Each structure stands twice: as structure tokens, then as C-alpha cells.
C-alpha positions in Angstrom: 134.6 -164.2 159.2 135.2 -166.4 162.2 131.7 -167.8 161.9 132.1 -168.6 158.3 135.2 -170.5 159.2 133.3 -172.6 161.8 130.6 -173.1 159.3 133.0 -174.4 156.7 134.6 -176.7 159.3 131.1 -178.1 160.0 130.5 -178.6 156.3 133.9 -180.2 155.8 133.0 -182.6 158.6 129.7 -183.5 157.1 131.3 -184.2 153.6 133.8 -186.5 155.4 131.0 -188.3 157.3 129.1 -188.7 154.0 132.4 -190.3 152.4 132.8 -192.7 155.3 129.2 -193.6 156.0 127.8 -196.9 154.7 124.5 -197.6 153.0 122.7 -199.7 155.6 122.4 -200.1 159.3 123.6 -203.7 159.1 126.6 -202.6 157.1 127.2 -199.9 159.7 127.2 -202.5 162.5 129.5 -204.6 160.7 132.0 -201.9 159.9 134.2 -201.1 163.1 136.2 -198.5 161.2 133.2 -196.3 160.6 131.9 -196.9 164.2 135.2 -195.9 165.5 135.3 -192.7 163.4 131.9 -191.7 164.6 132.8 -192.5 168.2 136.0 -190.6 167.9 134.1 -187.6 166.7 131.6 -187.8 169.4 134.2 -187.9 172.2 135.9 -184.8 170.8 132.6 -183.0 170.6 131.4 -183.7 174.1 134.6 -184.5 175.9 133.1 -187.6 177.4 134.0 -191.2 176.9 130.7 -193.0 177.7 129.4 -195.9 175.8 128.1 -194.7 172.3 124.7 -196.0 171.3 125.1 -197.2 167.7 121.4 -197.1 166.8 121.4 -193.4 167.9 124.5 -192.6 165.7 122.9 -194.3 162.7 119.5 -192.5 163.2 121.4 -189.1 163.2 123.2 -190.1 160.0 119.9 -191.1 158.4 117.7 -188.4 159.8 119.7 -185.2 160.5 122.8 -185.0 158.4 121.1 -184.0 155.2 119.2 -181.2 156.7 122.1 -179.9 158.7 124.2 -179.8 155.5 121.4 -177.8 153.7 121.3 -175.3 156.5 125.1 -174.9 156.6 125.2 -174.5 152.8 122.3 -171.8 153.1 124.2 -170.0 155.7 127.4 -170.0 153.8 125.7 -168.7 150.7 124.6 -165.4 152.4 
């Protein structure tokens, strides 16, 4: 039960990221609010306040978010 709660929390975060995400890398670079939201999330996750590399954040959004969401949905459906 506890694991399902964690998976649901991850899914909720993915949905929020999808809501806030912009459609292009140029828009992402120009949108400080979205960058700040992603940076804030990163700081919470890793408890570090090093400089965030925006190209890496964008790459994760573009490359990894959809597959992570699919895996979380799959896990929640079992």
C-alpha cells in the first residue's frame, strides 16, 4: 500500500510537469517560471543546490518523462 502511494505521488508529479512544460527548448529557455519549478524539484530530490544544467533538464523532459509515466501507470495497474 505504501509503495502504491509513492507511485501515485510520482505519477502526480509527472502530470504536473507535463502541465507546466513548454513545447520547445527555446520556449523552455525563455520561461524562467518553468525553469524555477524544475530547479526547485531537483533541489528537493537531491538536497543539493548546485547549478542546474538546463539542457539536461530539457533532455530528461523530452526523452525520459513519457517512458517513466508509462512504467508508473503499468505498475499501478497491477
